[in-house]
N, C-alpha and C positions, 0 to 999 in steps of 0.2 A: 865572676866574668862577664861581659855584659857584651854577647856574640854582635849587637846591632852598633856599639862605639868601634868593635874590633876590623867589622864591617864598614863602616864610613869611614876609620882611619885608613883602611886598605885601598877604599874608590880616593881617597885625598892626597892621598901621597906615595910617591915611588918609595922605593925600596932604597933608596940611596938617601933620600929625606929622611924615611923611619930610623935607618940608620944613625943618621947625625943627630936626630933628638933621643937615642938612645943614650949615645955619646953624648951629647949634651947635658943630659940629664945625671948620670954617671957625674960627670965634670963638676957641675955646679949647682946642680937639686933643681934645676929649672929646665923645660923647653920649650919650644911650641906649637910640637902637636899634641902633646895630652898634658893638661893640666890636673895633676892628684895632689893629696900630699904625702903620699907615698912612693918614695920611688921606686921600692922593691913594686907595688901594682904598675907604676909608668912602665917601668921596662919591661916588665914580664908580658903586659898589655900591646905594648908598640912592638916586640918580639914576637907577638902571634902574627900582628897584622902584615908584619913583614915577611913573616914564615908565607902567610895568604899571599899576598902582593907579587912574592919571587913566583911562585905557581901561575899565577896568572899571565905574568909575561913571560911564561915559559906557556901559555895557551892555554893553562889550564880552566875554566869556569868557575866563578867565586863560587857556588853552590858545593863543586866538587874540591876545591881548595879546603871551605870549610871542613867539611867531612874529611880527609886529610888529615887536616890538623886536631880534631875531633878523635881520630881512632891513632894515630900517635899519641897522645896525650892519656888516653885509657892505655895503651901498651906500657907506657912509662909508669904511670900508677899501677898497674897491676904486679909490673915488677917488685913493686915497694908493700905490695899486698902479701 
């Protein structure tokens, strides 16, 4: 995961646009938000960008939203350890 790429996606697209890209990727294997060969990677990165963007829409700063995402990812990973 490239945090810079996720940050740019969160800046560029609204949560609704990102959700539409996720749906497009799942249904057609392509989307306008992010081009990649792996649908799994595209959906993964777009989902993270959408989460960040939704927090920003609630007034959370981008750095704090990224930290929250990282904390949640670590909690999930810890559950599998």
